[in-house]
C-alpha positions as CSV (number, residue, x, y, z in Angstrom):
1,M,3.6,15.9,-15.4
2,K,4.5,19.4,-14.0
3,K,6.0,19.6,-10.8
4,I,5.8,23.4,-9.2
5,I,7.6,24.4,-6.5
6,V,6.8,27.9,-4.5
7,N,9.5,29.5,-2.8
8,E,9.5,31.1,0.3
9,D,9.4,34.5,-2.0
10,S,6.6,33.4,-4.2
11,S,9.2,32.7,-6.8
12,L,8.4,29.5,-8.6
13,S,10.2,26.1,-9.6
14,C,8.9,24.6,-12.3
15,F,9.8,21.6,-14.1
16,E,8.2,18.7,-16.1
17,D,8.7,14.9,-15.1
18,S,9.3,12.9,-18.2
19,I,9.1,10.0,-15.7
20,E,5.8,7.5,-17.0
21,L,3.4,7.4,-14.2
22,N,3.1,3.6,-13.6
23,F,2.1,2.0,-10.2
24,Q,4.9,-0.3,-8.4
25,E,2.8,-3.6,-7.6
26,R,3.4,-5.3,-3.9
27,S,1.4,-8.0,-4.7
28,K,2.8,-10.1,-1.3
29,I,1.2,-7.0,0.5
30,G,-1.8,-6.5,-1.4
31,M,-1.0,-3.0,-2.9
32,R,0.6,-1.3,-5.8
33,Y,1.8,2.7,-5.6
34,L,2.1,5.8,-7.5
35,D,5.3,8.0,-6.1
36,I,3.9,11.4,-7.9
37,W,6.5,12.9,-6.1
38,R,10.1,12.1,-4.4
39,N,12.8,14.8,-4.0
40,T,15.6,12.1,-4.0
41,N,15.9,9.0,-6.1
42,S,15.5,6.3,-3.4
43,S,13.5,3.4,-4.6
44,S,12.6,2.7,-1.0
45,I,9.0,2.3,0.2
46,S,9.2,4.5,3.3
47,P,11.3,7.6,3.2
48,A,14.6,8.1,3.5
49,P,16.7,10.6,5.5
50,D,14.9,14.5,4.4
51,E,12.9,12.9,2.0
52,L,8.9,14.0,0.9
53,I,7.1,11.3,-0.8
54,F,3.7,12.2,-2.7
55,R,2.0,8.9,-3.1
56,I,-1.0,7.3,-4.6
57,V,-1.5,4.0,-2.8
58,E,-4.4,0.9,-4.2
59,F,-5.3,-1.5,-1.8
60,L,-6.3,-4.3,-3.3
61,P,-9.8,-5.7,-2.3
62,N,-9.8,-8.4,0.3
63,T,-6.1,-8.7,1.8
64,K,-6.3,-11.4,4.5
65,K,-2.6,-10.6,5.1
66,I,-2.1,-8.3,8.1
67,L,1.6,-6.9,7.8
68,M,2.3,-4.3,10.7
69,H,4.9,-2.0,9.9
70,K,6.6,1.0,11.3
71,T,7.9,4.1,9.5
72,N,10.1,7.2,10.8
73,S,8.1,9.3,9.2
74,L,5.2,11.7,9.3
75,D,2.7,10.2,7.5
76,C,-0.9,12.5,6.1
77,A,-3.0,10.4,4.4
78,V,-6.4,11.1,2.7
79,V,-9.0,8.0,1.3
80,L,-10.0,8.9,-2.4
81,E,-11.8,6.2,-3.0
82,G,-13.2,3.0,-1.2
83,N,-12.7,1.5,2.3
84,I,-9.5,0.7,4.5
85,R,-9.3,-0.5,8.0
86,L,-6.3,1.2,10.4
87,V,-5.3,-1.7,12.4
88,L,-2.9,0.0,15.4
89,E,-1.6,-2.1,18.3
90,N,-4.2,-1.5,20.3
91,Q,-7.5,-0.5,18.2
92,D,-8.9,-0.9,14.5
93,I,-10.2,2.4,13.0
94,D,-12.7,1.9,9.8
95,L,-12.0,4.9,7.2
96,C,-14.1,5.7,4.1
97,Q,-13.7,8.3,1.6
98,G,-12.8,11.8,2.2
99,D,-11.6,10.6,5.5
100,C,-7.9,12.0,6.9
101,I,-5.7,10.3,9.4
102,V,-1.9,12.0,10.6
103,Q,0.3,9.6,12.3
104,K,3.4,9.6,13.8
105,S,6.0,6.8,13.2
106,N,3.9,4.4,14.9
107,P,3.7,0.4,14.1
108,H,0.5,-0.2,11.9
109,A,-1.4,-2.0,9.0
110,W,-3.4,-1.0,6.1
111,V,-6.1,-3.7,5.4
112,N,-9.2,-3.1,2.4
113,F,-11.7,-5.5,4.1
114,T,-13.8,-4.9,0.7
115,S,-14.1,-6.2,-2.2
116,E,-13.4,-2.9,-4.1
117,P,-10.4,-1.5,-4.2
118,C,-9.3,1.5,-1.7
119,K,-7.2,4.4,-3.4
120,V,-5.4,6.7,-0.8
121,L,-3.2,9.7,-1.4
122,F,-0.2,9.8,1.4
123,F,1.8,12.7,1.8
124,M,5.1,11.3,4.2
125,K,8.0,13.3,5.9
126,S,11.1,10.9,7.1
127,Q,11.3,12.0,10.8
128,V,15.4,11.4,10.8
């Protein structure tokens, strides 16, 4: 995979990434993910301090377990395929293909209540 950075002076930094693109399984919480870009070598599911993560998450169908969590990051997401429910402390928001959401360090959970997988593209930037 080719990764390109356009610098402030419009110069390019380009490099080949020889890492195989394999989804990481998190079957206990009903998801698997693929990190397309990380600017550190961290293996944490949440961004480490000063880290950027560009990730595709596939939420498995019929998720019953709700795992509320909070990350110290600014998360931008776009639903690529399917439907997903964003569970917040005081409300639920149903999202479908093309919907976007931006959230900042708030408690939340993702639930795929449908019989089809759902893919969401995330950009996460550490707030620490």
